[in-house]
DODREN-379655 format. One record per residue (C-alpha): x, y, z. Coordinates in steps of 0.2 Angstrom, whole numbers, plus 5000, padded with zeros to 4 digits. Layout:
N
{px:X; py:Y; pz:Z} .
...
This chain:
374
{px:5484; py:5492; pz:5754} .
{px:5498; py:5491; pz:5743} .
{px:5487; py:5483; pz:5729} .
{px:5475; py:5497; pz:5731} .
{px:5488; py:5511; pz:5730} .
{px:5496; py:5504; pz:5713} .
{px:5480; py:5501; pz:5707} .
{px:5477; py:5520; pz:5709} .
{px:5492; py:5525; pz:5702} .
{px:5491; py:5514; pz:5686} .
{px:5473; py:5521; pz:5683} .
{px:5478; py:5539; pz:5685} .
{px:5493; py:5537; pz:5672} .
{px:5482; py:5528; pz:5660} .
{px:5467; py:5539; pz:5662} .
{px:5480; py:5555; pz:5659} .
{px:5487; py:5545; pz:5644} .
{px:5471; py:5542; pz:5636} .
{px:5461; py:5559; pz:5641} .
{px:5474; py:5572; pz:5640} .
{px:5476; py:5573; pz:5659} .
{px:5465; py:5587; pz:5665} .
{px:5449; py:5577; pz:5666} .
{px:5455; py:5560; pz:5672} .
{px:5444; py:5563; pz:5688} .
{px:5429; py:5562; pz:5677} .
{px:5434; py:5549; pz:5664} .
{px:5417; py:5538; pz:5670} .
{px:5405; py:5551; pz:5663} .
{px:5412; py:5543; pz:5647} .
{px:5409; py:5526; pz:5650} .
{px:5394; py:5517; pz:5640} .
{px:5383; py:5510; pz:5654} .
{px:5372; py:5500; pz:5642} .
{px:5377; py:5481; pz:5637} .
{px:5366; py:5483; pz:5621} .
{px:5376; py:5499; pz:5614} .
{px:5392; py:5491; pz:5620} .
{px:5387; py:5474; pz:5609} .
{px:5383; py:5485; pz:5595} .
{px:5398; py:5495; pz:5594} .
{px:5400; py:5504; pz:5609} .
{px:5399; py:5524; pz:5612} .
{px:5397; py:5530; pz:5594} .
{px:5381; py:5521; pz:5592} .
{px:5373; py:5526; pz:5607} .
{px:5365; py:5543; pz:5601} .
{px:5353; py:5532; pz:5590} .
{px:5348; py:5515; pz:5598} .
{px:5332; py:5519; pz:5606} .
{px:5322; py:5503; pz:5601} .
{px:5325; py:5496; pz:5618} .
{px:5315; py:5500; pz:5634} .
{px:5332; py:5500; pz:5643} .
{px:5335; py:5518; pz:5655} .
{px:5353; py:5515; pz:5653} .
{px:5351; py:5520; pz:5634} .
{px:5345; py:5537; pz:5639} .
{px:5362; py:5541; pz:5647} .
{px:5370; py:5544; pz:5631} .
{px:5355; py:5552; pz:5623} .
{px:5344; py:5560; pz:5635} .
{px:5330; py:5560; pz:5623} .
{px:5326; py:5541; pz:5624} .
{px:5314; py:5542; pz:5640} .
{px:5300; py:5550; pz:5632} .
{px:5299; py:5538; pz:5618} .
{px:5293; py:5524; pz:5632} .
{px:5280; py:5521; pz:5642} .
{px:5279; py:5516; pz:5661} .
{px:5291; py:5513; pz:5673} .
{px:5307; py:5505; pz:5670} .
{px:5325; py:5501; pz:5680} .
{px:5341; py:5494; pz:5673} .
{px:5357; py:5491; pz:5681} .
{px:5374; py:5485; pz:5673} .
{px:5390; py:5480; pz:5680} .
{px:5409; py:5476; pz:5672} .
{px:5427; py:5475; pz:5676} .
{px:5433; py:5490; pz:5665} .
{px:5452; py:5485; pz:5667} .
{px:5457; py:5469; pz:5673} .
{px:5476; py:5469; pz:5679} .
{px:5487; py:5455; pz:5687} .
{px:5480; py:5446; pz:5701} .
{px:5491; py:5453; pz:5714} .
{px:5485; py:5472; pz:5709} .
{px:5466; py:5469; pz:5707} .
{px:5453; py:5477; pz:5693} .
{px:5444; py:5492; pz:5691} .
{px:5424; py:5489; pz:5694} .
{px:5412; py:5500; pz:5686} .
{px:5391; py:5499; pz:5689} .
{px:5378; py:5509; pz:5684} .
{px:5359; py:5510; pz:5687} .
{px:5346; py:5522; pz:5681} .
{px:5326; py:5522; pz:5684} .
{px:5315; py:5531; pz:5670} .
{px:5297; py:5536; pz:5669} .
{px:5288; py:5540; pz:5653} .
{px:5269; py:5545; pz:5652} .
{px:5261; py:5554; pz:5636} .
{px:5276; py:5559; pz:5628} .
{px:5286; py:5566; pz:5644} .
{px:5301; py:5556; pz:5651} .
{px:5309; py:5557; pz:5668} .
{px:5326; py:5549; pz:5673} .
{px:5333; py:5548; pz:5690} .
{px:5346; py:5541; pz:5702} .
{px:5334; py:5533; pz:5714} .
{px:5340; py:5515; pz:5716} .
{px:5353; py:5513; pz:5723} .
{px:5354; py:5532; pz:5726} .
{px:5369; py:5535; pz:5711} .
{px:5370; py:5531; pz:5693} .
{px:5387; py:5527; pz:5690} .
{px:5400; py:5521; pz:5703} .
{px:5419; py:5516; pz:5701} .
{px:5427; py:5510; pz:5716} .
{px:5447; py:5512; pz:5715} .
{px:5451; py:5505; pz:5732} .
{px:5456; py:5514; pz:5748} .
{px:5471; py:5525; pz:5755} .
{px:5476; py:5531; pz:5771} .
{px:5474; py:5551; pz:5773} .
{px:5488; py:5561; pz:5781} .
{px:5488; py:5579; pz:5790} .
{px:5501; py:5591; pz:5786} .
{px:5514; py:5584; pz:5798} .
{px:5513; py:5568; pz:5788} .
{px:5504; py:5559; pz:5802} .
{px:5492; py:5545; pz:5796} .
{px:5473; py:5549; pz:5798} .
{px:5457; py:5540; pz:5793} .
{px:5456; py:5528; pz:5778} .
{px:5445; py:5533; pz:5765} .
{px:5437; py:5525; pz:5749} .
{px:5443; py:5531; pz:5732} .
{px:5425; py:5532; pz:5723} .
{px:5420; py:5541; pz:5708} .
{px:5400; py:5542; pz:5708} .
{px:5390; py:5552; pz:5696} .
{px:5370; py:5557; pz:5700} .
{px:5359; py:5560; pz:5684} .
{px:5343; py:5568; pz:5684} .
{px:5334; py:5572; pz:5667} .
{px:5319; py:5577; pz:5657} .
{px:5314; py:5573; pz:5640} .
{px:5299; py:5576; pz:5628} .
{px:5293; py:5567; pz:5613} .
{px:5284; py:5582; pz:5603} .
{px:5274; py:5569; pz:5593} .
{px:5265; py:5560; pz:5608} .
{px:5266; py:5576; pz:5618} .
{px:5256; py:5586; pz:5605} .
{px:5243; py:5573; pz:5602} .
{px:5239; py:5570; pz:5621} .
{px:5241; py:5591; pz:5627} .
{px:5239; py:5600; pz:5610} .
{px:5226; py:5592; pz:5600} .
{px:5221; py:5598; pz:5583} .
{px:5237; py:5606; pz:5579} .
{px:5251; py:5598; pz:5567} .
{px:5268; py:5601; pz:5574} .
{px:5277; py:5587; pz:5564} .
{px:5275; py:5581; pz:5546} .
{px:5265; py:5563; pz:5544} .
{px:5276; py:5549; pz:5548} .
{px:5290; py:5557; pz:5557} .
{px:5294; py:5562; pz:5575} .
{px:5306; py:5571; pz:5586} .
{px:5312; py:5569; pz:5603} .
{px:5322; py:5580; pz:5614} .
{px:5331; py:5578; pz:5632} .
{px:5343; py:5585; pz:5644} .
{px:5351; py:5576; pz:5659} .
{px:5358; py:5585; pz:5673} .
{px:5374; py:5577; pz:5680} .
{px:5382; py:5580; pz:5698} .
{px:5399; py:5571; pz:5700} .
{px:5407; py:5568; pz:5717} .
{px:5424; py:5559; pz:5720} .
{px:5438; py:5557; pz:5733} .
{px:5450; py:5553; pz:5721} .
{px:5462; py:5566; pz:5727} .
{px:5460; py:5562; pz:5745} .
{px:5444; py:5574; pz:5749} .
{px:5428; py:5574; pz:5742} .
{px:5426; py:5586; pz:5728} .
{px:5409; py:5591; pz:5717} .
{px:5405; py:5595; pz:5700} .
{px:5391; py:5597; pz:5688} .
{px:5387; py:5597; pz:5670} .
{px:5372; py:5595; pz:5658} .
{px:5370; py:5582; pz:5643} .
{px:5358; py:5586; pz:5629} .
{px:5351; py:5575; pz:5616} .
{px:5339; py:5575; pz:5600} .
{px:5334; py:5560; pz:5592} .
{px:5323; py:5559; pz:5575} .
{px:5314; py:5546; pz:5566} .
{px:5305; py:5543; pz:5550} .
{px:5295; py:5530; pz:5545} .
{px:5301; py:5523; pz:5527} .
{px:5289; py:5508; pz:5524} .
{px:5273; py:5506; pz:5534} .
{px:5263; py:5491; pz:5529} .
{px:5251; py:5479; pz:5540} .
{px:5265; py:5468; pz:5542} .
{px:5280; py:5475; pz:5537} .
{px:5288; py:5492; pz:5543} .
{px:5305; py:5501; pz:5541} .
{px:5310; py:5515; pz:5551} .
{px:5325; py:5527; pz:5550} .
{px:5333; py:5536; pz:5565} .
{px:5346; py:5549; pz:5567} .
{px:5353; py:5554; pz:5583} .
{px:5364; py:5569; pz:5590} .
{px:5369; py:5569; pz:5610} .
{px:5383; py:5581; pz:5617} .
{px:5391; py:5577; pz:5634} .
{px:5394; py:5593; pz:5644} .
{px:5384; py:5603; pz:5631} .
{px:5388; py:5621; pz:5642} .
{px:5406; py:5616; pz:5643} .
{px:5406; py:5617; pz:5662} .
{px:5422; py:5615; pz:5672} .
{px:5429; py:5615; pz:5690} .
{px:5444; py:5624; pz:5699} .
{px:5461; py:5614; pz:5699} .
{px:5464; py:5608; pz:5717} .
{px:5483; py:5614; pz:5718} .
{px:5485; py:5627; pz:5707} .
{px:5476; py:5641; pz:5697} .
{px:5465; py:5638; pz:5681} .
{px:5450; py:5627; pz:5678} .
{px:5448; py:5608; pz:5673} .
{px:5436; py:5604; pz:5660} .
{px:5423; py:5591; pz:5663} .
{px:5422; py:5576; pz:5652} .
{px:5415; py:5582; pz:5635} .
{px:5410; py:5572; pz:5619} .
{px:5400; py:5573; pz:5604} .
{px:5390; py:5559; pz:5597} .
{px:5381; py:5558; pz:5578} .
{px:5373; py:5540; pz:5575} .
{px:5360; py:5536; pz:5563} .
{px:5352; py:5518; pz:5560} .
{px:5337; py:5509; pz:5552} .
{px:5325; py:5496; pz:5559} .
{px:5315; py:5484; pz:5548} .
{px:5302; py:5473; pz:5559} .
{px:5290; py:5459; pz:5553} .
{px:5273; py:5461; pz:5563} .
{px:5263; py:5448; pz:5571} .
{px:5246; py:5447; pz:5563} .
{px:5238; py:5441; pz:5578} .
{px:5244; py:5455; pz:5590} .
{px:5231; py:5467; pz:5587} .
{px:5217; py:5453; pz:5590} .
{px:5224; py:5449; pz:5606} .
{px:5227; py:5430; pz:5600} .
{px:5245; py:5430; pz:5603} .
{px:5255; py:5428; pz:5618} .
{px:5261; py:5447; pz:5617} .
{px:5274; py:5447; pz:5604} .
{px:5272; py:5462; pz:5592} .
{px:5285; py:5458; pz:5580} .
{px:5290; py:5441; pz:5574} .
{px:5307; py:5447; pz:5569} .
{px:5317; py:5464; pz:5567} .
{px:5334; py:5468; pz:5561} .
{px:5343; py:5485; pz:5565} .
{px:5358; py:5491; pz:5557} .
{px:5367; py:5505; pz:5567} .
{px:5383; py:5517; pz:5564} .
{px:5390; py:5531; pz:5572} .
{px:5405; py:5542; pz:5577} .
{px:5410; py:5552; pz:5593} .
{px:5422; py:5565; pz:5596} .
{px:5432; py:5567; pz:5613} .
{px:5435; py:5585; pz:5615} .
{px:5450; py:5583; pz:5626} .
{px:5460; py:5574; pz:5614} .
{px:5453; py:5578; pz:5599} .
{px:5450; py:5560; pz:5593} .
{px:5436; py:5552; pz:5583} .
{px:5430; py:5534; pz:5588} .
{px:5418; py:5525; pz:5575} .
{px:5407; py:5511; pz:5579} .
{px:5395; py:5499; pz:5569} .
{px:5383; py:5485; pz:5574} .
{px:5370; py:5475; pz:5568} .
{px:5355; py:5467; pz:5578} .
{px:5343; py:5453; pz:5576} .
{px:5328; py:5450; pz:5585} .
{px:5318; py:5434; pz:5586} .
{px:5299; py:5438; pz:5593} .
{px:5306; py:5452; pz:5603} .
{px:5312; py:5439; pz:5616} .
{px:5329; py:5434; pz:5609} .
{px:5342; py:5447; pz:5602} .
{px:5358; py:5443; pz:5594} .
{px:5370; py:5457; pz:5591} .
{px:5387; py:5461; pz:5584} .
{px:5398; py:5476; pz:5581} .
{px:5415; py:5484; pz:5578} .
{px:5423; py:5498; pz:5587} .
{px:5438; py:5509; pz:5581} .
{px:5447; py:5524; pz:5589} .
{px:5456; py:5534; pz:5577} .
{px:5473; py:5532; pz:5586} .
{px:5470; py:5513; pz:5588} .
{px:5470; py:5512; pz:5607} .
{px:5454; py:5503; pz:5608} .
{px:5449; py:5492; pz:5592} .
{px:5440; py:5476; pz:5589} .
{px:5425; py:5466; pz:5587} .
{px:5409; py:5468; pz:5598} .
{px:5396; py:5455; pz:5601} .
{px:5381; py:5450; pz:5615} .
{px:5364; py:5444; pz:5616} .
{px:5349; py:5448; pz:5624} .
{px:5334; py:5440; pz:5631} .
{px:5317; py:5449; pz:5637} .
{px:5302; py:5440; pz:5644} .
{px:5288; py:5451; pz:5644} .
{px:5268; py:5452; pz:5638} .
{px:5262; py:5464; pz:5626} .
{px:5275; py:5477; pz:5631} .
{px:5265; py:5479; pz:5647} .
{px:5276; py:5471; pz:5659} .
{px:5293; py:5463; pz:5655} .
{px:5310; py:5457; pz:5663} .
{px:5327; py:5457; pz:5653} .
{px:5345; py:5453; pz:5654} .
{px:5358; py:5459; pz:5642} .
{px:5376; py:5453; pz:5640} .
{px:5391; py:5462; pz:5630} .
{px:5409; py:5458; pz:5625} .
{px:5420; py:5473; pz:5622} .
{px:5438; py:5477; pz:5618} .
{px:5449; py:5487; pz:5628} .
{px:5467; py:5496; pz:5629} .
{px:5478; py:5483; pz:5619} .
{px:5488; py:5472; pz:5631} .
{px:5473; py:5469; pz:5644} .
{px:5458; py:5456; pz:5644} .
{px:5443; py:5462; pz:5635} .
{px:5428; py:5467; pz:5647} .
{px:5411; py:5460; pz:5647} .
{px:5395; py:5468; pz:5652} .
{px:5380; py:5461; pz:5660} .
{px:5364; py:5471; pz:5662} .
{px:5347; py:5468; pz:5671} .
{px:5331; py:5477; pz:5671} .
{px:5313; py:5477; pz:5672} .
{px:5298; py:5489; pz:5665} .
{px:5280; py:5488; pz:5669} .
{px:5266; py:5500; pz:5661} .
{px:5254; py:5502; pz:5674} .
{px:5242; py:5513; pz:5664} .
{px:5244; py:5501; pz:5650} .
{px:5235; py:5488; pz:5661} .
{px:5219; py:5498; pz:5662} .
{px:5218; py:5501; pz:5643} .
{px:5226; py:5484; pz:5635} .
{px:5215; py:5486; pz:5619} .
{px:5222; py:5505; pz:5615} .
{px:5239; py:5497; pz:5617} .
{px:5234; py:5485; pz:5603} .
{px:5227; py:5499; pz:5592} .
{px:5242; py:5510; pz:5594} .
{px:5252; py:5498; pz:5589} .
């Protein structure tokens, strides 16, 4: 019990220092769940990195899900902070299920029933006479439900003969609803907020075997500035709030056999992506920057490297990681991603592991159309 209580006190003090105290309860809303994003620089680049069919990336920009097809699922976990062996660690895990169809995207907390969870141990409750009561777990959870629309794909399927966007461009919009619950104060408390995201893309070079695409993404955590009543005093606490702006460029060398259905389902022989962005934490009025690059080989192996820097120097360092995706013609695939990311100075860097799968059931019924679209 001493270990668990010590850990709780440490985390509360740390979060109060980093995030101006009032929103430490919902600090985990700002954690980046995607190992792909962590390897490329973390939160700052998360608003633009839509190229992978990983539902966890739609947590930081709700617009992404509409850009993919079929059913997909991803989960990740990491030790956010490793303390001494006699105290313990702070464990964080996340999972999201997504569905995309004709430019409409949905995300939900289905398996295991929540999107993020941080477990801080246990504590013994007491009544007003200081008599010990039941032992409760100290848990911070968030459930996420979202809707997104890819305007180009949606209009092509449902508003035919109407041109909404210029040729070679696309625009996606998304909104996530986040419902928080936690027991960090000894009783269960609830709060809710909304996250908004937008992503614009433009084709810069579109040759038969070579393509270059640019993208700009913006996302806002707690876009309506929701808050909750303070527990022991008058006033309100602002729920975690952040603004992300990021851009990226992606080049790819196409596989000439892909359209002929003579390959093993590899659409790109190689790809190179460069991303950069920044995010503003409203509570502390601090800026963080992130930059990253990714090299992809045959849409199977991905090597990633990046840099993360906090304006106040609290978290700064190199990021890196790798990904492996075994798939067939983007119809079915399984993936694993790994990331190494710096934490507050004086503590051991964290490593994140992510697993996921995707399957496009409707694509199996018409694989020839998939080839023509790509």
